[in-house]
N, C-alpha and C positions, 0 to 999 in steps of 0.2 A: 527544477525540472519536474514536470508532472509525469505520472505514469499513466499510460493509456492502454486500453485493450483493443486489439485489432484482429480481424480475420482476413486472410489472404483470399482474394477473388480467384486466383489461379489454382492454388493447391488446397485451399480450405483450412490451412493451418491457423489455429487460434493462439495468440500469444499476447504478452504485455511487454511494454517497452518504455524506458525513460526517454523522453523526446525533448530536445531543445527546440525553441520556437523556429529557428532558421533551418533546421534539418528536416529532411524527408525520410521517414523510416522505410525499411525494406524488410520483407519476410525473411526470418533467419533460416527457414527451411529451403526455399527456392530462389530467394533474391528478388522476387517481384515487388514492385512499388504500387501495384493495384490492390490497395487495402481498404477495408471498410472499418471505420472506427465504431467500436461496440459501446453500448451503454454500460457503464460500470456502476456497481452498487457499492457505496462506501461500507467499510467494516463498522459494526456496531461498537459503541464505546465500551471500554473495559470497565467492569464493575467488580467490586470485591464481594464475594459471596459470604465470607465469614467476617464477623466483626473484628476490628483491630484490637490487639491486646492492650490493656491499659499500661501506662508508663510505670516503671519500677521505681521504688523509693530511691532518691538520689539522681534519678534521670538516666536515660540511655543515650542521650545525645541526639536522638532522632526526632524528638518532639518539637513542634513549632511554637509551643507555648512555654513560657518561663516557669 
């Protein structure tokens, strides 16, 4: 189920909602189904800012390499 951002045409409430394809969402504030789907910007990918610590002698069990 995708998450969509909506703005209610009646009360102006902006919200996001998980929506099944066959369901029609309604405003959680006023119950109106007159909604405008907003353009959502995806979150940027998570990157590691610090280098990962090297494996310890004997291994830690988390390494992908033998």
